[in-house]
N, C-alpha and C positions, 0 to 999 in steps of 0.2 A: 204228098211226100211220099216216098216211097223206101223201101229197105230189100235187100237181097234175099229175106227169109221167105220161106213158102208159106203160103197162106192158110190159114185155120178159118174158117167161116163159120159162126152162126147162124143159128135159127132166128127166125122173127121173134122179135121180143127176148131174146135170150140173153141181150147185152145190158138187161137191168141191172143186174147185181154188180157188174163191172162199171158201171156209169156209177153207181151207187157207193164205190170204192172198194169191194171187193174183189179178191184176187185169184178165185180158184172158177175153174170150168167145168163142170161136169159132162161125163161123156153123152148123155141124152140130150144136150144144148148146143150139141156140134150139127152142121148140116152135114151130114155124113153125104149124101148126094152130090153136092159141090167138091168137098173133100174128104175123102173114106178117111176114117182112123187108121185102117191099115195100112194107110202108105205113107204114116210117119214112123219114125224111129223112136224106141224109148231115148228120151233126153234131149230130142231134136228140139230146135229154137225155132219158133215160127212167129208169124206176124198175125195177131188175131183181128179179123174183122167182124163186123154186124151184118145183118142180110141185106143192108142198104151199101156196103163195101167200105164202110167208115171204117179208119184204123183204129183200134181199142187200145193196142200196143202190143209188147212181145213177153211173150210166154215159152213156158218148156213144155213136152208133152210127152206124156206116156199113153200108147192107146189104150195098154192092158188095165189102167188103172179106171175107177170108177171118177176119181177126182183126175180127168185126162189133162188137166191145162194147168199151170200155176203162172199167174202175171208177173214178172220181176221189173217191167219197168213200163210206162205208159211212153215216154219217148221211143219212136223205132228208131231213131238213130243211135242206140247204146245197146250195144248185144250185150249179153252175161260173161264178160271175160275179165282177165287180171283188171282191167283199167275202173270198169264199174265195182268190182268188189273192194276194189282199195277203197274207192269214193264210199261205197256203203259202209264200210267198215271204220272211215273215218268217223262219218255220221253217227255211227254207232257209239264209236268211243266217247267222241266228244258228250254225249248223255253219259256215260258211267262216270268218266272223269269229273264232271261239272257236280256229280252227287257224293262222290267219296274219293278220300286220297289213298284208297288203300286196293292194291292192284287185285282184286279178288271180287268176282262178278261173272255173270252170264254177259257175256260181249254180244253175242248175235242168238237173238231168240224168234228165227223164222219169220214167218210171216210180218211179226210187228215192226221188226226190223226191215221188212221191205227185200228179205232174204230167204223166201219160200224152201222147206225142207233143208233148212241150213241152223244147226246151233253149235255155239262156240262158248266152252267155258273157261275163262282164265285164271290160272293160279300163281300170278307175278309172273315167271319167267317159262312156265310149262301152259301149253296149251291143248284142250281138250274139245274135240271136233267128232261131232255125231252128223252125218249125211242120210238123209230119209228118202232120198227122191230118186230116180236116174237123172232129172236134169242135172242135179248137182252134182252127183257122181260123175258126170260127163263133164265137168268142169274141175273136177277135184283139183287137179296140179295148179291150176290159176289160183283156186281157195288157197292152197299150201303157199304161193307164192306172196300173194296178197296179205296172207297175215304173217310172213316173215318181213314183207318191205311193212310193214303198218307196226307191228308190235316188237320185231327184232327178237324174239323169244329163244330161249335155250334149246327147246324141243316141242314138237307139236306131235300129240296122239291122235289117231283117226280110232274113234270108239263105235265102230260100227258092227256093234252086236244085235240092236235094237229088233222087235218082231216086226216094228212097221216096215223094214227094208222086204220083207216077204212078200208083201201087198205089192210092193215095186218090182219084183222079179230079181232084186239084187243081193251078191253075195253077205252072208256076216262074216266081219272080220275085226280083228283090233292088230294097229300097226304102227311102230313110229316111223314117221315118213320123214321128219326133220330133226336134225341134232341129237339131244339125247332126253330120256325119261326117267325118272326115277321110277320105281314101284309105286313109292308113297311120294307126296307133296305136303309141306305144310303151309296151310292158310291161315287166314286169321277172320274171326267174322264177333263182330261187335266186341271186340277186344278179348274173345278167346281163341286161342289157339288148336285146331285141328289139323292129326296127319290122315291124308285122305288116300285112300287106296285106288288110284285113277287106272288101272289097270282091270283088278278083280272085284270094284264097288257097284253098286247100283248106278245106272245111266253113267255119268261121267265121272263118278264119283263120292258128288257131293250135290245137295240141293239148297240151291241158294234164292229159291223163291220164298222161303220162309224166315226171310232175315230178319224185315221189320216184327213179325210176329213174336219172334224167339226172344228178341230184345224186350218186347213188352211183359216180359217173364219177371224183368228185375222188378217189375212194381207189385208181384206179387208171393215171390218164392220166399222171402229172407224168414228164416227161422222155421221154416215148414218141412213137413215130410211130404216129398213128390214121389211120384211116378209116373215112369215115361213109357209107354206101351207102342209097341212097334216103333223102338227107337234105334233105328240102324246103329250108326257109330257115334250115337251121344248128341248130335246136334241141339236136342231140346234138353236132356238130362245134364248133358255136361255143363252147359251154358245154365241151368238153373242152379248147379253146386258152385258154380263161380259166383253166381249174383246173389248167395247167400243161403241157399237151401241147408237146413239142418241134415237130411240125409236123401239120397235119388236111390231109385230102384228104377232098372232101367230094361224092358221084358224085350227080347227078340228072339225070331225062331232061328235065326243063323247065328253058329259058332264064331263064324266069322266077323259078323256085326258086332258081335258081344266082345270078343277082343280088340275090336278098334275101340270099344266104350274104355276098355280097361287101359288101352295106348292113350286115350284123349284125356282121362280123368287124371293120370300120371304127368301128361304133359303141362299140365294146369296147376297141378300139384293140390288134385282134390279126391284123390283114390279114397283117403280116409272116409269121403262122406258118400262114395257111389259105388252101387254094389248092382249085378246083374241076375237076369233070370232067364234062363235057354227053355223057350217053348211056345206053342200056338199060342197065340195071345188070347185068344177066347179061354184056354185050357188054364194055362197059367191066372187069370183074373178069377176064374170061378175056385180054383185053390186059393188064392189069396182070401176071397169071401170067406170061404170054408174054414179058413186059419183066423177067423174074426181080423186081419189087417185092415186097417184104415189110414187114408191117406189125406193131406190137406188140401193138396194139389193134384189132379190126374189130368195126365196130358195125354191125347188119343189121336194120332197121325198116320193112318194106315194107308197103305197102297190104295192105288184107284180101285174100289169095290165096284165099279160100274165103267168096265173100261169100254162098252159100246152101247150103243141105244138099247139092244134087246135084253141088256144085263139091268135096266132100271128096276124090276121087279126084285129081284133077289139082292141086288145091291143096296136097296133103301133098307131091305129087312137086314141086311149085315150090317148096316149102320145105325139100326136101331138097337139091333144084340149087343152090339160093342158098347155104346154110350149108355146103355141101361145097364150093363155091368160097371163101366167106370163110375157110374152115378151111386151105385151100392158099394161102391169102395173108398167113398168120399166120407169125410167126418161131415157133421154137422157144421151148416154154412160155408161147406169145401167148395174150391174152384173146380170148374170142370173147362179145361181148355180141347176143345172140339174140332178136328181140321177136315178138311176133305181136298182133293186134287182131282174127283171126279167131275169132270167137263158136264156132264149130263146130269149132275146133281147140282141142282140151282141153290142160292145162298137162302132162297126163302123157303126152297123144301128142306134144306137141312136145320133152319129155324124151327120148322113145323116137325121134323122126325125128334130132335130135341124137347121140344113141348110134349108131344105125344109120349116118350118115352118117363119124361120125369111125372106126368101125369100117372102112366101105368103103374108107376113107384109110391103114388100118392105124396109126392114132391113137389114143390115150386120151384119155378127157375126164374133167375133174373139175369139178363142177357146185359154185361158191363160193356163190352167192345164187341167189334167184329172187326177183323184184318182181312186182307186180299195178299195178293202178290207183290212182291217189291219192284224197285223202279227199274230195275234191269230185266223185268218182264214186263213190258209195257203193253198195253192193250191195243189191238189195231180194231177202231171204233166198228169197223163193217163187218168183223170176224168175231162172231160170238167165242168160238171157239179157243179164242186167245185169251180170254178172260175163265180160269177154271179154279183157282186155288181160294178155299176161304178157312176163316178162322174164328170160331165162335170163344169167346170168353163169359163163363156164366155161371153165375153160384147159384149152388143148389141148398135148399133149405126144405126142413120137413113141413109137410102142408099144416096150415093153422085153421 
C-alpha cells in the first residue's frame, strides 16, 4: 500500500523503537543519503519507511529539530487533517467522560493521546490549546475546526507562549481563535471552585495533573496548620482549607499568583483561614524557621528544577534543599507532601533525596503513600517522558 506523501527513510535498525510503539524519530536515525532532511519543510507530513522500504506509518517532520519526526498514525491511509483530529478527539473525550461528569480536564495530552505536540485543556465551554511543534502548527485551523465540531465550545484560546516553541522555530503568541474567552474562567476540582487566569496564568492557567493527589489531602489536613509552598493560585492550599484545615499559609514569588489565592479563597468562603506570603520559597521558608513557625502539614510542589538532563545535578540539590527546609518547618510527626514535575527525576530518586534529607536532619521518614498524574494525563508505555509527576506523602519523626 502506498500514499501520496514524500518518504522519510530510516537507517538500518533505526526502526526498532517505532516497532516497539515509540512515536519519535531522531535526526541521526534518518538515512540522509536517501532522504536528505534539508529537502523537507517544517511541518511537512511524510511516510516513514525502514531501511527495507516497509512503511512504518505517517509522521510530520521538522528538519531543524533534534526530534525531527513524530509519528501520528500507523495507517498510511489517514493523514493528519480535520477528519483524523475529530476521531482522535472523540477517543480522548470518551476516556475523560468515562472518568468524570465534570467538564474540567486535560482533553489531549500529546503523545499519550496519539496527537504529538498538542495539549488541550478544557474548562467547560472554554478550551485552551497549546501547540508545541511545527507539524501541529501546520494544521492549526484543522485543530480549531475539529474542536468546534466535537465540543461546540463558546471560545478557544491558543496559548502558544511556551519556550518549547523556540526549539521548533515557531513564534510565541496568545490568541482567541474562536468565539469569546474571558480573562478568567471558573472551574471545579474535587468539589472546590477556582477562578483560573487562562490568559496570564502559567501554562494553560491551571495544572490538572495533581487532581488526585490534592484530593488525598482531605485525609490529612482536618484541623491542621498547613503550609503550601510554590502555591501558584492555591490549588493545594485552598483545597486544604475547604477540606477542613485550621489555617493555611501560601508562599509564592508572584504577587499575581497570590492575588489568585485570595480570589479563590473568597470564592470558596475560606478567606478567614488562608493567608499569603510573597517571596522566594527558599527565603520565605528560612524566615519562617527563624521565626519559630511550625506546621502540621507542609506541601512542596515546585516548578521543574530539572528542565533538561544537563540540569540533573543542580536540580537534585535544589530538591534536597527545599525538602530539608520543609522538614525543619514540620511539627513533630508532621506530614510532608513532596512533589516533583521533573521528568528527569525518577520516583526512586525523589524517595532517595527525601531519605537523605531526613537523615541529614537526624529525622526518620515514613512514606504513607505515593501518587502520580491523573487519568487525563495517561502514560504512553513506550515513551517514558510522558510519565513525569510524583507526589510523596511522608510522615517526619524525630530519630529514636
